[in-house]
C-alpha positions, 0 to 999 in steps of 0.5 A, a space after each residue: 620672252 626667252 624661256 628660263 633655262 633653270 625653271 623652278 616652276 617646273 615645265 619650261 627648263 631643259 631637262 638635265 638627264 646628264 646628271 643621272 636619273 635614276 627609276 627607283 621602281 619599274 617592271 620592263 620585263 612585264 614586255 620582254 620586246 621593250 628591253 632592247 630600248 633600255 640601253 638607249 633610254 635617257 633614264 640611267 638606271 632602272 631599278 627593275 622588280 621581280 613579282 611572281 613565278 613567270 618573271 624571276 628568271 626574266 629578271 636574272 636574264 636582263 640582269 646578266 646582260 645590263 646589270 650594274 657591276 660596281 656602285 660607283 657610277 664612274 665605273 659603268 659601262 653604257 651596258 650597265 643601266 639596271 638594278 635587279 630586284 627579286 621579291 614575291 609580290 602580295 598580289 600573288 601571295 596565295 599562290 605560295 603555301 608554307 610547310 608546317 613541319 619544314 624542319 625535323 627535330 634536330 633543326 635540320 631542313 626537311 626535303 621540300 614538298 612539291 606543288 599542292 594539287 587536288 584536296 590539298 590544294 582546295 584546303 590551302 586556298 580555303 585557309 588563306 583566302 577571304 571571304 572564309 568558306 566552311 565548306 566549299 560550293 561547287 563553284 568555289 571549288 572550281 574557282 580554287 582548282 582553277 588557281 594556280 597549284 600552290 608552291 612551297 614558299 621556302 623554295 622560292 626564298 632559297 632561289 632568291 637567296 641564290 640570286 642575291 648571292 649571285 648579283 651583289 648589287 640586287 635588292 629585294 623587291 616588289 614585296 609588301 601587303 595589300 588589303 584591297 586586290 581581289 583575285 582574277 579569274 583563271 584564264 580558262 574561264 576567259 578563252 575569248 580573252 586569251 585569244 585576243 590578249 597581247 602575247 608580247 606581255 608576260 603572263 601573270 597580270 590582270 589583263 582585263 580579267 573579271 575579279 573573283 570575290 576573293 582576297 588573300 588574308 593579311 595574315 598570310 601576306 604578312 607571313 610571306 612579307 616578313 620572311 622576305 624582309 628578314 632575308 633582306 636583313 640577313 643579305 644586308 639589302 635595300 627592299 621595295 615595299 608595296 603598301 595599299 590600304 595597309 599602311 598601319 600593317 606595313 609599319 607594325 611588321 617593320 616595327 616587329 623586325 626592328 624592336 630593340 634595336 632602335 636608336 636611342 633618342 636623346 633628351 634635351 637634358 641629355 643633349 645639353 650634358 653632352 654639349 649639344 646645341 638643340 637649336 642648331 642640331 639636326 634630328 641625326 645629332 638628336 640620336 646615338 648611333 652605338 650599332 655603327 661600331 657592330 657591323 654584324 647584320 640586323 634583324 631589319 632591312 638596312 634600307 626601305 623605300 615605300 613604293 609609289 607611296 600612297 599614304 597621307 602626310 600624317 601616315 608618313 609622320 610615323 616614319 620620322 621618329 628618329 629612333 627608327 635604325 633603318 633608312 626610310 625612302 618614299 617614291 613616287 610616280 605619275 602612274 600610281 600617285 597621280 593616276 596617269 595625269 600627266 597633263 594636269 595640275 598637282 593635286 594639293 594632297 599629293 603636295 602635302 605629302 611630298 613636303 612632309 617627306 625629307 629631302 634626302 628621303 625622296 625617290 621617283 619611279 615610273 612603276 611602268 610595265 614597259 621600258 623606252 620613251 614612255 618611261 623616261 617621259 613618266 620619269 621626267 614628269 614626276 621629277 619636275 612635279 617634285 622639284 617644283 613642290 620642293 622649290 629645287 631648281 631641276 639641276 638641284 632636284 636631279 642632283 638630290 634625287 640621284 644621291 638619295 637613289 644611290 643611298 637606297 641602292 647601295 647604302 652610300 651616305 656621302 
């Protein structure tokens, strides 16, 4: 029997890489020696995330060499194959502190303080880590002192602003909230593990270290998350958002920013009065868009990708409210959403979520820490699965996903 060339079942069709395939979220700078493979990958563009102190400059380095210089794919050279993203991941929120007296009486910025050390460092970690401690045991003191010296968050935010100004197509990411992550022990407590670690990996990941009992408080995470969302709003850039066991708090934070700027949702009577046929009207027809006449920045990011979205279908339906003024996207990965199950059937719960996300909101990603053939393989796998769930042919799906990614990255709507 001949193999179908346009298989809607997903596994047999020749994959249409030539149409342009885009990875909406990945971390190749975690393995720097893999970056040389990016130019030869089948995936056309990688959306490359920064997450912590060790990788911000690494993303700028790869952006200098491979960053896109236009939003028009027809203008891209072979060297242009990444969109850089700059952000501070919630896993590292505890490493940042806020200066409570960051401005003087006249509203001018005070000179940033340096890193916190000694007792100031202990006080910071005592205040932002949970379970909270009224007093520190010797073990707690040792754990806190072994953590990185906290750095001033607004210094990082100023640096991120400079990156966004320098790279006009850069986005903000990876940022967000995580209620489950526990802080790993310092490398100084794992000398044997340090000696055996793969030194080609960028420092900062867990890499098998034991976990402490401590988590960063949601309140501190939210403060850092919200400030980065506000910078994205000011600079009119999209954001890639991490949310683990915090779907309600992520939505609450976004709602705080767009409150008062919601689109007007028309009643049936008003639609009829304005001559709209409800039976044939789209969701877009059911809202008015007064903001389109106002080109000023809004207090919320214009485009939001919920990366490797792990909520259920009911969770996501909250983002289908037609009054939401931002463009919402949900990206999916084999690595996170399917726990790396490359050769297994797609779970029904995952299919339900994908079916719930409107066609124009779906993105795909690898969320992989290394570039090259494996990243291409992961992207092909998740695209095939999405196409099967959506009932798209591979060509239809790749075209739709490409259009969606360009809308997320550049704000294109055509």
